[in-house]
C-alpha positions as CSV (number, residue, x, y, z in Angstrom):
1,X,128.8,102.0,69.3
2,X,125.9,103.4,71.3
3,X,126.2,105.2,74.6
4,X,124.2,102.4,76.2
5,X,126.6,99.8,75.0
6,X,129.6,101.9,76.0
7,X,128.3,101.9,79.6
8,X,128.2,98.1,79.9
9,X,130.9,97.0,82.4
10,X,133.5,94.5,81.3
11,X,132.2,90.9,81.8
12,X,128.6,91.9,81.4
13,X,126.1,91.9,78.5
14,X,122.9,93.7,77.4
15,X,119.7,91.6,77.4
16,X,116.0,92.2,77.0
17,X,115.7,92.4,80.8
18,X,118.7,94.5,81.4
19,X,122.5,94.1,81.9
20,X,123.6,90.8,83.3
21,X,126.9,88.9,83.7
22,X,128.2,87.2,80.5
23,X,128.0,83.8,82.2
24,X,124.3,84.3,83.0
25,X,121.4,83.6,80.7
26,X,117.8,85.0,80.3
27,X,115.1,82.5,79.5
28,X,111.3,82.1,79.9
29,X,110.1,79.8,82.7
30,X,108.7,77.3,80.1
31,X,112.3,76.3,79.3
32,X,112.9,74.7,82.7
33,X,109.6,74.3,84.6
34,X,107.1,71.5,85.1
35,X,103.8,73.4,85.6
36,X,100.7,72.1,87.5
37,X,97.4,73.8,88.1
38,X,95.5,73.3,91.4
39,X,92.1,71.8,91.8
40,X,88.9,72.7,93.7
41,X,88.7,71.5,97.4
42,X,85.4,72.9,98.6
43,X,83.8,69.5,99.1
44,X,86.8,68.2,101.1
45,X,87.5,71.0,103.6
46,X,87.5,69.7,107.2
47,X,88.3,71.1,110.6
48,X,91.2,68.8,111.2
49,X,92.6,67.0,108.1
50,X,95.9,65.4,107.1
51,X,96.7,67.9,104.4
52,X,97.1,71.6,104.4
53,X,95.3,73.3,101.5
54,X,97.6,75.7,99.7
55,X,95.2,78.5,98.8
56,X,95.5,82.3,98.4
57,X,95.0,83.0,102.1
58,X,97.6,80.4,103.1
59,X,100.2,81.9,100.8
60,X,99.4,85.6,101.4
61,X,99.6,85.0,105.2
62,X,103.0,83.2,104.8
63,X,101.3,80.0,106.0
64,X,99.6,81.4,109.1
65,X,96.0,81.0,107.9
66,X,95.3,77.3,107.2
67,X,92.5,75.2,105.9
68,X,92.6,71.4,105.9
69,X,91.5,68.6,103.6
70,X,90.9,64.9,104.3
71,X,92.2,64.1,100.7
72,X,95.2,65.1,98.8
73,X,93.4,66.1,95.6
74,X,96.4,67.7,93.9
75,X,99.7,66.8,95.6
76,X,102.7,69.1,95.7
77,X,106.2,68.0,96.6
78,X,109.3,69.2,98.3
79,X,111.0,72.0,96.3
80,X,107.9,72.9,94.5
81,X,107.1,76.6,94.1
82,X,103.4,77.5,94.5
83,X,102.0,80.8,93.3
84,X,98.7,82.7,93.6
85,X,97.2,83.2,90.1
86,X,94.1,85.3,90.9
87,X,93.5,88.3,93.1
88,X,91.4,91.5,93.5
89,X,92.6,94.8,92.0
90,X,95.8,96.1,93.7
91,X,95.8,92.9,95.8
92,X,98.8,91.9,97.8
93,X,98.5,88.2,97.0
94,X,98.8,88.0,93.2
95,X,102.0,86.2,92.2
96,X,103.0,85.7,95.8
97,X,104.8,82.4,96.2
98,X,105.2,79.7,98.8
99,X,108.1,77.3,98.8
100,X,107.2,73.7,99.7
101,X,109.7,72.3,102.1
102,X,108.3,68.8,102.7
103,X,106.4,65.9,101.1
104,X,103.0,64.4,102.1
105,X,101.8,67.6,103.7
106,X,100.1,69.9,101.2
107,X,97.4,69.8,98.6
108,X,97.0,72.4,95.9
109,X,93.8,74.5,95.6
110,X,92.4,75.9,92.4
111,X,93.8,79.3,91.1
112,X,97.1,78.3,92.6
113,X,99.8,76.8,90.5
114,X,102.8,74.7,91.3
115,X,106.2,74.9,89.5
116,X,109.1,72.5,89.7
117,X,112.5,73.3,88.3
118,X,114.0,70.7,86.0
119,X,117.7,71.6,86.3
120,X,118.1,74.9,88.2
121,X,118.0,75.6,91.9
122,X,114.4,75.8,93.0
123,X,115.1,78.2,95.8
124,X,116.9,80.6,93.5
125,X,113.9,80.5,91.1
126,X,111.6,81.1,94.0
127,X,113.4,84.3,94.8
128,X,113.3,85.4,91.2
129,X,109.6,84.8,90.5
130,X,108.0,85.7,93.9
131,X,106.0,88.9,93.2
132,X,108.0,89.4,90.0
133,X,107.2,92.8,88.4
134,X,106.3,91.0,85.2
135,X,103.4,89.3,87.0
136,X,102.4,92.5,88.8
137,X,102.1,94.3,85.5
138,X,98.9,92.3,84.8
139,X,97.1,94.1,87.6
140,X,95.4,97.1,86.1
141,X,94.0,98.3,89.5
142,X,90.4,98.0,88.1
143,X,89.4,94.4,87.6
144,X,90.2,91.0,89.0
145,X,93.7,89.9,88.0
146,X,93.9,86.4,86.6
147,X,97.3,85.0,85.5
148,X,97.0,82.3,82.8
149,X,99.5,79.4,82.5
150,X,100.8,80.9,79.2
151,X,101.3,84.3,80.9
152,X,103.3,82.7,83.7
153,X,105.5,80.6,81.5
154,X,106.5,83.6,79.4
155,X,108.1,85.3,82.4
156,X,111.8,85.9,81.7
157,X,114.2,85.2,84.5
158,X,117.9,86.0,85.0
159,X,119.8,82.8,85.8
160,X,123.5,82.1,86.5
161,X,124.7,79.2,84.3
162,X,126.6,77.8,87.4
163,X,124.1,76.1,89.7
164,X,126.5,76.6,92.6
165,X,126.2,80.3,92.1
166,X,122.4,80.0,92.2
167,X,122.7,78.1,95.5
168,X,125.1,80.6,97.0
169,X,122.7,83.5,96.1
170,X,119.7,81.6,97.5
171,X,121.5,80.7,100.7
172,X,122.6,84.3,101.3
173,X,119.1,85.8,100.8
174,X,117.3,83.1,102.7
175,X,119.7,83.4,105.6
176,X,118.7,87.1,105.9
177,X,115.1,86.1,105.6
178,X,115.5,83.7,108.4
179,X,116.9,86.5,110.6
180,X,113.9,88.6,109.7
181,X,111.5,85.9,110.6
182,X,113.3,85.3,114.0
183,X,113.1,89.0,114.7
184,X,109.4,89.1,113.8
185,X,108.7,86.3,116.2
186,X,110.7,88.0,119.0
187,X,108.6,91.2,118.4
188,X,105.4,89.2,118.6
189,X,106.7,87.6,121.9
190,X,107.5,91.0,123.3
191,X,104.1,92.3,122.4
192,X,102.5,89.3,124.1
193,X,104.6,90.1,127.2
194,X,103.3,93.7,127.1
195,X,99.7,92.5,126.8
196,X,100.2,90.2,129.7
197,X,101.7,93.0,131.8
198,X,98.9,95.3,130.9
199,X,96.3,92.6,131.8
200,X,97.9,92.0,135.1
201,X,99.0,95.5,136.2
202,X,96.8,98.0,134.5
203,X,93.6,96.2,135.4
204,X,94.7,95.5,139.0
205,X,94.9,91.7,138.9
206,X,98.5,92.0,140.2
207,X,99.8,94.6,142.6
208,X,103.4,96.0,142.6
209,X,105.3,95.5,145.8
210,X,105.4,98.4,148.2
211,X,101.9,99.7,147.3
212,X,98.6,99.3,149.0
213,X,95.2,100.7,149.3
214,X,92.0,100.2,147.4
215,X,91.9,101.1,143.7
216,X,89.7,104.1,142.9
217,X,87.1,104.5,140.2
218,X,87.8,107.4,137.7
219,X,85.1,108.8,135.5
220,X,86.9,110.4,132.5
221,X,84.4,113.3,132.1
222,X,84.9,114.5,135.7
223,X,88.6,113.8,135.9
224,X,90.0,115.0,132.6
225,X,89.9,117.9,130.1
226,X,88.9,116.5,126.7
227,X,89.3,118.7,123.7
228,X,89.2,118.5,119.9
229,X,89.0,121.0,117.0
230,X,85.4,122.0,116.8
231,X,83.5,121.9,113.5
232,X,82.8,125.6,113.1
233,X,86.5,126.2,112.7
234,X,86.2,124.6,109.3
235,X,89.8,123.4,108.8
236,X,89.9,121.6,105.4
237,X,92.5,119.3,103.7
238,X,93.1,122.1,101.2
239,X,94.8,124.0,104.0
240,X,97.2,121.1,104.8
241,X,100.8,122.0,103.9
242,X,103.8,119.7,103.3
243,X,106.2,122.0,105.2
244,X,105.9,124.8,107.7
245,X,106.4,125.7,111.4
246,X,103.2,124.3,112.9
247,X,102.5,120.5,112.9
248,X,99.0,119.2,112.2
249,X,98.2,115.9,113.9
250,X,95.4,114.0,112.1
251,X,95.7,110.5,113.5
252,X,97.3,109.0,110.4
253,X,100.8,109.6,111.8
254,X,100.1,107.6,115.0
255,X,102.9,104.9,115.0
256,X,103.1,102.3,117.8
257,X,101.6,104.7,120.3
258,X,103.7,107.7,119.4
259,X,103.7,110.4,116.7
260,X,105.8,110.0,113.6
261,X,106.5,113.6,113.1
262,X,107.9,113.0,109.7
263,X,104.4,112.0,108.5
264,X,102.7,115.2,109.8
265,X,101.2,117.9,107.6
266,X,101.5,121.5,108.6
267,X,99.1,124.5,109.0
268,X,99.7,128.2,109.1
269,X,100.1,130.2,112.3
270,X,96.5,131.5,112.2
271,X,95.2,127.9,112.4
272,X,97.6,127.0,115.2
273,X,96.7,130.1,117.3
274,X,92.9,129.6,116.7
275,X,92.4,127.2,119.6
276,X,94.8,127.1,122.5
277,X,93.1,124.1,124.0
278,X,94.4,121.8,121.2
279,X,97.9,123.2,121.2
280,X,99.8,120.0,122.0
281,X,102.0,119.7,125.1
282,X,104.3,117.1,126.6
283,X,102.4,114.2,128.4
284,X,99.2,114.8,126.4
285,X,97.2,111.7,125.5
286,X,95.7,111.6,122.0
287,X,93.0,109.3,120.7
288,X,91.3,109.1,117.3
289,X,87.6,109.7,117.2
290,X,86.9,109.3,113.5
291,X,87.7,106.6,110.9
292,X,89.7,104.1,112.9
293,X,88.3,104.6,116.4
294,X,90.5,104.4,119.4
295,X,94.1,104.7,118.1
296,X,96.1,106.2,120.9
297,X,99.3,108.2,121.0
298,X,101.4,109.6,123.9
299,X,103.2,112.9,123.5
300,X,106.8,112.7,124.7
301,X,108.7,115.5,123.1
302,X,107.1,118.2,120.9
303,X,109.6,119.1,118.2
304,X,107.6,122.1,116.9
305,X,104.3,123.7,117.9
306,X,101.5,121.3,117.0
307,X,97.8,121.3,116.8
308,X,95.0,118.9,115.9
309,X,92.5,118.4,113.2
310,X,88.9,117.5,114.0
311,X,89.4,113.7,114.2
312,X,91.5,113.6,117.3
313,X,90.8,114.2,121.0
314,X,93.5,115.5,123.4
315,X,93.1,114.3,127.1
316,X,94.7,116.0,130.1
317,X,94.1,115.1,133.8
318,X,92.4,117.7,136.0
319,X,94.0,118.2,139.4
320,X,96.4,115.2,139.0
321,X,93.4,112.9,139.1
322,X,95.5,110.3,137.2
323,X,98.9,109.8,135.6
324,X,98.7,110.5,131.8
325,X,100.8,107.6,130.8
326,X,98.7,105.2,132.9
327,X,95.6,106.4,131.0
328,X,97.5,105.9,127.8
329,X,97.9,102.2,128.6
330,X,94.3,101.9,130.0
331,X,93.1,103.1,126.5
332,X,95.1,100.2,124.9
333,X,93.7,97.6,127.3
334,X,90.7,95.3,127.3
335,X,89.0,97.8,129.6
336,X,88.6,100.3,126.9
337,X,87.9,97.7,124.2
338,X,84.9,96.6,126.3
339,X,83.7,100.2,126.6
340,X,83.8,100.6,122.8
341,X,82.0,97.3,122.3
342,X,79.2,98.5,124.6
343,X,78.9,101.7,122.5
344,X,78.8,99.8,119.2
345,X,76.3,97.2,120.5
346,X,77.7,94.7,118.0
347,X,77.8,97.1,115.0
348,X,80.7,99.2,113.7
349,X,81.0,102.7,115.1
350,X,82.5,105.4,112.8
351,X,82.7,108.2,115.4
352,X,83.5,108.5,119.1
353,X,81.3,111.2,120.4
354,X,82.5,113.3,123.3
355,X,79.1,112.8,125.0
356,X,79.8,109.1,125.1
357,X,83.5,109.3,125.8
358,X,83.1,111.3,129.0
359,X,81.2,108.3,130.4
360,X,84.3,106.0,130.2
361,X,85.0,104.7,133.7
362,X,88.1,102.9,134.8
363,X,89.8,101.7,138.0
364,X,93.2,103.0,138.9
365,X,95.7,102.6,141.8
366,X,95.0,105.2,144.5
367,X,98.3,107.0,144.2
368,X,99.9,108.7,141.2
369,X,103.2,107.1,142.2
370,X,101.8,103.6,141.7
371,X,100.2,104.5,138.4
372,X,103.5,106.0,137.3
373,X,105.4,102.8,138.4
374,X,103.0,100.6,136.3
375,X,103.3,102.9,133.3
376,X,107.2,102.8,133.6
377,X,107.3,99.0,133.5
378,X,105.1,98.8,130.4
379,X,106.9,101.7,128.8
380,X,110.2,99.9,129.1
381,X,108.7,97.0,127.2
382,X,107.5,99.5,124.5
383,X,111.0,100.9,124.2
384,X,112.3,97.3,123.5
385,X,109.6,96.7,120.9
386,X,110.4,100.0,119.1
387,X,114.1,99.2,119.0
388,X,113.4,95.7,117.6
389,X,111.0,97.1,115.0
390,X,113.6,99.6,113.9
391,X,116.1,96.8,113.6
392,X,113.5,94.8,111.6
393,X,113.2,97.8,109.2
394,X,117.0,97.8,108.7
395,X,117.1,94.0,108.1
396,X,114.3,94.3,105.5
397,X,116.1,97.2,103.8
398,X,119.3,95.0,103.7
399,X,117.4,92.1,102.2
400,X,115.9,94.4,99.5
401,X,119.3,95.8,98.6
402,X,120.8,92.3,98.5
403,X,118.1,91.1,96.2
404,X,118.6,94.1,93.8
405,X,122.3,93.3,93.7
406,X,122.5,89.5,93.8
407,X,119.5,88.6,91.6
408,X,120.8,90.8,88.8
409,X,124.4,89.8,89.0
410,X,125.6,93.3,89.9
411,X,127.4,91.8,92.9
412,X,128.9,88.3,92.4
413,X,129.4,85.8,95.3
414,X,131.7,83.6,93.2
415,X,135.1,84.2,91.5
């Protein structure tokens, strides 16, 4: 007996797709699927139609991006599984599935297929085939990926013989998915509340109780020290280190307005000491000036000495001319968006020049105390959002772990 067979637990068996319970089976989709191809809808797209067109954008956006048709050219029905059959190299849509939950609502576009299970639980099959690694293997990262009907129907799936077990597994995983979706909606709601608070408080449309006086105009170039690593210093990516004592902030580690220190590269002491102006301190405001323009981060705690590469500005107030965190939120508001739009004049800007940035002008409450109070209110919402997003990460990790265990039979939910 081979070592591989000796390691198979009691009650399990070896198959072409791995070890599964003895009372499960492995079979290609063509054994138990009614397959239908979608049809072209270009001539029937309307602004407001009776039917939602299931196309690649609709599926890849989880139903958020919709097109409508006045005709149901290729109907799909409740419990159908629809799947994207074509995508660009390394695309996120190929083999992504959408589960149809009601009749008389959808029509199926070309390059999308529909599958209906004959005897197994459709929701269980949906979980097995959605972005199945077998389908993803057709993407070579170079050319357009096109899945053919024959390719799809050859996909091998692991299926419990007992349909009740299929349903229990599907219910468990979809319940977790429901929790994830509720949490995603709550996060979006909190972000909308934050945007509303910024629109009201940061721009001065609403005043906090207990404060008065006219808002003042602040010209950034006269009120702040703006520094970045200058070109002649010649820091190159070849000098980036994966460990060390001196963090290098490049902008790619900006995460929801803060620095994810775990994503930082490092530089040697010589590079850190080279420019004291860009040695990062608490309450610094950072903004990207290359690549993705205008990403902002606020420095709370500095875990190790840190410096910047040439793609990031550090901003510090002169003579307490403004509260740093108030500026942090100003730079996330429509006020700064409009400033960038004026700079671009309708085209994309790839660099934020200091000679332009110093001309940014914004209105602020007259006292540092009021600016700080506004920043504190918005910061508390930020803290809630960060906590919810961390919870969301955990939920997604739980779901991934459950799928790895339940869809392979490693953990059983029945006796």
